[in-house]
Structures are given as structure tokens and as C-alpha cells.
N, C-alpha and C positions, 0 to 999 in steps of 0.2 A: 976970165979965161974961158974961150968959146967951147960950146957946149962938143961931144960928140957926134960927128956924124950917123942916120938912123944906120941900124945894118939892115943890110942885104939879105932877101933870105934864097938861098941855092938850092938845097936839098928841101924837100916839100913831102910829107905824105898826108893822104887824101883818108877822110875816116869819112866811113855811110854806109847805111844799112840798106843793102841792097834788095827792095822790096819795090820789084815790079820795072816795067820799061822807064818810067818817068826817072827814077833817083839811078839807071844805069844812065839813060841820054847825059845827064846832070854829070856826071862824075868822069864820063867818056867827053864829053864838050870841057874839062877843065883840065883833063888829063893832057889834050890837045894843045888847050892855049896856056898852060905851064912849060910843056914841052916848045912852043913857038917862040919862050918869053926865056927861053937856055935853060929852064930849072930842070933839073935832079928829081921826077918824081918816083915816089918810097912807096912800100905796101904799106898798107895800115899796120900798124904796129909798129914801125922801126922808129928805137927809139935814137936814132943816130940825126934825125930831121932837124933843123933849123925852124921848122913852121910846120903845124898842121893844120891844115885845111877841114870842117869838121862839113860835112853836106846833109841834114836834115833838124832836128828839132831839139829840143833841150834835153831829152833825153841820150840823144847821140852825146852831145860836148861832153855830160854826167859823165858818160862812162868813159870817153879819150880823154877828159880831164885827171881821171883816178888813175889810167893809167897811164899818162906821161908825167903827174905833178914829181913823180922822185926824179926824173930825168929834166927836168927843169926848160919842157920843150914846149913855147907857145904858142897860143890857139886863137883861129878865129872860126868866125863859124858862117854857113850860109844857110838860112831859113829856108827847111822846104817842108817841114814842120806844120803845125798848130799856130802859137802865141809864141813861142822863140825869143824868151825874156835875154838869148845869150847869143843868142846867132843875130848880127849884126845886119849880111848882107843877104839882104833876097836876091831871090831867084834870078829876075828877068835883070838885077845887077851885078850879077858873078864875073862880069868881065871887067867892068868896072872900078869897083870894088878890089877885086886880086888886084888887078893891075896898080892901082892907086900905091897900093901897100908893098907891090914889088918891087915900085918908084921909089919907096923910103919913104910916102906922106901916110904916116898912120903915128899910132899913139899905143902904151903900153901899161895895160892897169893890172896890179895886183889883186887878187880875190884870196881870200881869209877859209884855211879848212879848219876842219874838226879833229883834233885824233881822239876816238872812240877804244875804249878797253872795258869787255865786259869779262865780270870776275864772280867765281863758282866757287865757294868756300875759299873765299883767299888768290884763288887761281886762273890767270887766266883763260877765258874759255875764245875770245875773239878777239883782236885788235885788227882795226879799220881805219878810212877817212870817211870823210863827208864835205862835197862841197855845196851840198843845201843845206839837210839837215839829218837829225839824228831820232828818233822817234821810238818811244817807249809806245805800247796800245796792247789792246786787247786783244784775244786769238779770234779763233773760229767759234767758240762760247760764246759771246756776246755777250759778253759779261763784264761789269765795272770790275775792273784792278785798282789797288791803292798800295802806294806807294809813299815814301819819302821822299821829300827835296832840302837837299844841301848843297851850299854857294860856300865855299873856300871855307870850307870844314864850318861852317854855322848854319844849325838845322835852321830851314824855314817853314814847312808844312807837311802833315801829312793829305794825300791828297786821294779821293775816291773820283774817278774818272775814265774816260774812255783809255786817257794818256795826257803823255806829254811831249810838245814838239819842242826843240833847241833848233832852233833857223841860226845859220849865218847871216850876215847880208843879201849875198848873192840868193838865199834859202827865203828869203822875207819874201819875194815874190812868186812865192811856191807853192806849198801846201802850208805854211802859217800862214799865206795871205788869206784861203779859203777858210781858213779857223776864225779869223776875225783880228792877226795880228797885226802888228805895223807895220811898213815897208820900212827899211832902212836903206841909205843910202850908201854905197860900197865903200866911200873913203871915213864912213862912222868905224870907231873899231868898240863893237857891241855885238853881243847875241840878244837874242831874242827867246825868250819860254812861253810856248802859248800852249795851256792845258787843251785836251779835247773832251768838250763836253762834262764839266765835269760837276760834280753833284753838291753844289755850294755856287750861290750867284757871286761869296768875293775871291772867288778864283782868277785873277785877270792876269791877259800878257803882262806882263815887266819887261825891260831891256835892260841887261847889266855888262859891266864892261868885259870887253875878251881877251882880260887879259884874267878871267874868273877861272876858278878850278868850279864843274858842275858834277855832281855825285845825285844819282836816281834811284833809289835802293826801293827791290819792291816787297811790298808787305805782306799783300795776300791775292795771289789769284788762281782762278781756275785753270786757263791758259792765256800766257801774255808773250810780247814778241817784241826784239826791238828790231827799226829798218836803219839803214843808211842810205838817203840818197833812192831810194824805192832799188836800188842792187845787190846790197847786201842784208840779208837777214838772216837771226839767231832768235830759238825759240831762250825765252827765257822763265825760269824759277825760282819758287819765291826766297828770298833772301838773295838773289840776283845783286848786285853792284853794279851801274853804268857809270864809266866815270870818262867826264869830255872836260878837253879842254880846245885850246885854240896849237893847232899843231905850226911846228916851226916852218913845215912848207908852205906857199905861197902856189894860185894857181895865176896865170901869167895869162890874161885876151891883149888880143890885139885890136884895135880897132882901126877901122878906115877912117878916112879924111870926112870931119861933120860929123863924128857921132859925139851926143848926146843922151845923159843916161837919163834925164828928166824928159825928154824928144819922145825916146825910148816907151817912157808908163805914158805918155798921151796917145801914143799909138797903138801900145799894146792894151793899155785897159780903157781906150775910148773918152777916154777926160776932152770937155769940152767938146764934143761932138752939140750939132747943130740940132735942133729937133727936127720932126719929118714936117713940112709945112701938112697943115690940115686941108682933104678934101673940100670943095663948100657942101653943104647936107645936098642930098636930091630932093626936088622939089618934089 
């Protein structure tokens, strides 16, 4: 049976943080280009869009993804930030990349999300989503916290540390990477747990099935907080329990022609760069 033709995107929402003339010019250029291609350009946050184009960095992509995931709106990113693991199209290639997508030359990749629920005295005080990671960490006091970790109801350990990162494959190249966690390919059905400065040499990052249910219970802390993608924040008290599991929803990224995950890693992480040629010593 022949595959269905790719969907053509006609109603497009633009996302971008207007910080200075450069960003404003980029959004204006993109808006004009889309209208010339016959697209209806919608305001940021319009959930009736066929596609959301995000101009900025990974932080802007995270914000847009969290807003649109429940509405099943796919996203593509134009990198105007720093590293940009989630923004495939460079600013100089904006019209070429977006034009190819409008022509139906693209691929769609689904990315895993975490459902997070914070319980206090058995009652929920926060429910949210995380595309990158959920983090339990120390607060402003700067002292170690102590917590229990359980996976699928099984007690794993009690740990004193600065905290714990639970990252999706998408988030494995974010905060978890800076804490020496492993890189997970987006197609790997796994989550990674990365302790933050544990007060023991035996606590190491570990990857588990993304079908697992994770529970982090705060045992002792003067000040502790839970973070979700760096966008949602909740203070935690002793006895609080953070429950994490894979969400039934997924974020859909639209990739332009030629996108390759490992090519992105080589570029962003500067793998296989040629060493600088040494200059001859002065006489």
C-alpha cells in the first residue's frame, strides 16, 4: 500500500522572544516569507495551527512544546540561541529549510515527555509536564538534601546529594549532560537518572525503561525544590513525594531534509574537530 502524502502546512503559528532588533527582524522576515508562500500566519499561542515555527533557542522550544503538546501541534525550530539541540534550521538557512518543509519535504519525530506529580501528605500540590528533565535539588541554603529513590515500587537507595535529575532522551543533552549523564538517542525507550554531587562514590547515573514509575521521597532537607524544564518550580518539604512516569502525550518535531541526529551532536558538541595547527616557535 503506498504511503500517504506528507501533510501540507497552511496555518502556521510563530513563536519567538522579542529581544532586540535582530529577533524582530527575523520574525518579520519569516512572516513575510510565509505569506508569500500562501500560508496563514497565526499569533503565538494559537492552538489551531498546523505547525508552530519557533525562532530562538532550546528554552523557547521548551516553552512552546509545553504549551502545544496537548493540542498535537508539531514544531520546528530556527536557531537564534546558543547551542540549540532542538532547533534544526540555522538563521541563514531559514527560508530554504522552511520552504522545503512547506513543499512537503520533511520528517516527523516523536519525543517522550514526563508526567510529574508532587504529593504532600498524600495530596497533589503540583501536576506538570517535562520534555527535558525533572530535578529535585537543594534550594538557597546550599546544603545537601536526603531522599529515597524507588523504581516501580522497589526501594533502590537513600542518598545524600545536591539532588537528582530524571531526564528524557531529549533532556540527556541538557542539564543531565553537564552532570556527566549519558546521551540517549531519541529512539531509545529509556530515562536516565543522574545524581547531583552525591555524598558517596558509588552513586552513578543509570538508565531505566521509560515504562518505569519513579518515586523520589524527600527524607531530610532544610531547603529543597523541584524543577521541571527550568520553567516550573515548586518548593519541597520533608515527606514530599515526586512521582514521575512517561506521559501518554508526545512532542512532535518536524525536521527539514537532511536532518541526522548524530550530525547534530557532532556539530553542537564539536566532535572530531581538527586540532589547531601549531605555529612555529619564534627564533
